[in-house]
C-alpha positions in Angstrom: 39.3 -87.1 35.0 36.1 -85.4 34.0 35.9 -82.0 32.3 36.6 -78.9 34.4 34.4 -75.9 34.3 35.6 -72.5 35.6 32.8 -70.3 36.7 31.9 -67.5 39.1 31.3 -68.8 42.6 27.8 -68.9 44.1 26.6 -69.3 47.7 25.9 -73.0 47.1 29.6 -73.5 46.6 30.4 -72.7 50.2 31.1 -76.3 51.4 33.6 -77.0 48.6 35.3 -73.6 48.9 35.5 -73.9 52.6 37.2 -77.3 52.4 39.8 -75.9 50.0 40.4 -72.9 52.2 40.9 -75.2 55.2 43.4 -77.3 53.2 45.4 -74.2 52.2 45.3 -72.8 55.8 46.5 -76.2 57.2 49.5 -76.0 54.8 50.4 -72.6 56.2 49.9 -73.8 59.8 52.2 -76.8 59.2 54.9 -74.6 57.6 54.7 -71.7 60.0 53.0 -72.5 63.3 54.7 -69.5 64.8 52.6 -67.3 62.5 49.4 -69.2 61.7 46.9 -70.4 64.2 45.1 -73.7 63.8 41.4 -73.1 63.1 38.3 -75.3 62.9 37.1 -73.5 59.8 39.2 -71.0 57.8 36.2 -69.2 56.4 32.8 -69.0 57.9 29.6 -69.1 55.8 29.0 -65.4 56.7 32.5 -64.4 55.5 31.9 -66.2 52.3 28.6 -64.6 51.8 30.1 -61.2 52.4 32.9 -61.8 49.9 30.3 -62.7 47.2 28.6 -59.4 47.8 31.7 -57.2 47.9 32.2 -54.8 45.0 35.2 -55.4 42.9 35.8 -58.8 44.5 35.8 -61.8 42.1 35.4 -65.4 43.2 35.7 -68.4 40.9 35.5 -72.1 41.3 36.8 -75.0 39.3 34.1 -77.7 39.2 34.3 -81.3 37.9 31.3 -81.3 35.5 30.3 -85.0 35.9 30.5 -85.0 39.7 29.7 -81.4 40.4 32.7 -81.4 42.8 34.5 -78.1 43.6 38.2 -78.9 43.1 39.6 -75.3 42.8 38.9 -71.8 44.1 40.3 -68.4 43.2 39.6 -65.0 44.8 40.8 -61.7 43.5 40.0 -58.0 44.0 40.5 -54.8 42.0 42.9 -52.4 43.6 43.1 -48.9 42.2 46.1 -46.8 43.1 45.4 -43.2 42.4 46.6 -39.8 43.5 49.5 -41.2 45.6 52.5 -38.8 45.3 55.1 -41.5 45.4 53.4 -43.9 42.9 52.0 -43.8 39.4 48.3 -44.3 39.1 47.4 -47.8 38.2 44.9 -50.6 38.4 45.8 -54.0 39.7 44.0 -57.3 40.1 45.3 -58.8 43.3 44.8 -62.5 43.7 44.0 -63.3 47.4 43.8 -67.0 47.0 44.2 -69.6 44.3 43.7 -73.2 45.5 43.5 -76.6 43.8 42.7 -79.5 46.1 45.8 -81.7 46.7 44.0 -84.7 45.0 43.4 -82.7 41.8 46.7 -81.0 41.2 48.7 -81.6 38.1 45.7 -81.8 35.7 45.7 -78.1 34.6 43.0 -76.8 37.0 45.3 -74.1 38.5 46.3 -73.0 35.0 42.6 -72.7 34.0 41.9 -70.6 37.1 44.9 -68.3 36.4 43.9 -67.9 32.8 40.4 -66.9 33.9 41.8 -64.3 36.3 44.2 -63.0 33.6 41.2 -62.7 31.2 39.3 -60.9 33.9 42.2 -58.5 34.3 42.1 -57.7 30.6 38.4 -57.3 30.7 38.4 -54.8 33.6 41.5 -53.1 32.1 44.1 -53.6 34.8 47.8 -52.9 34.4 48.9 -56.1 36.2 47.7 -59.2 38.0 49.6 -59.8 41.2 49.7 -62.2 44.1 51.8 -63.1 47.2 53.2 -66.6 47.6 54.9 -67.9 50.8 58.6 -68.9 50.4 57.9 -72.4 51.8 55.3 -73.0 49.0 57.9 -73.9 46.4 55.4 -75.8 44.3 53.2 -72.7 43.9 56.2 -70.5 43.1 57.4 -72.8 40.3 53.8 -73.0 39.0 53.4 -69.2 38.9 56.9 -68.8 37.3 55.9 -71.4 34.6 52.9 -69.2 33.8 55.1 -66.1 33.3 54.8 -64.4 36.7 58.0 -62.8 38.0 59.1 -62.0 41.5 58.7 -58.2 42.1 59.8 -58.0 45.7 60.5 -60.2 48.7 59.3 -59.7 52.3 62.0 -60.6 54.8 61.9 -61.2 58.6 64.2 -61.5 61.5 62.7 -63.7 64.2 63.4 -62.7 67.8 
């Protein structure tokens, strides 16, 4: 396997990022067809372009250096909680997506992406780095726990 480079995403990465987003969405559709709708494309070019231009939104790709192939993607945003009576003021880096293509898992790519986001969190001086993971995605849960993340809360449902 060639060397992996983690870098900020650019507009030219759309095709690779889109394929990864489609793969992740398909996993969700398979696990919860009652919640997720099958889509042709999970993220349009225009949506991707807008994300790249959004303030306090951070997009990264994992690229195989020799092939130039995008094999991982991460997206996070800065959330500032301030002047909420019930809550302490704090800054949080919320991870929206972190994806490694199924053919490239198990080689440390996800860990490199997470390390990049944690370093970003330190750089922008957040109090925590947080994410949501679906209960059916046991592999991702184990991965995050191995990296030191802990469950803070659970969202429950009663299907009617």
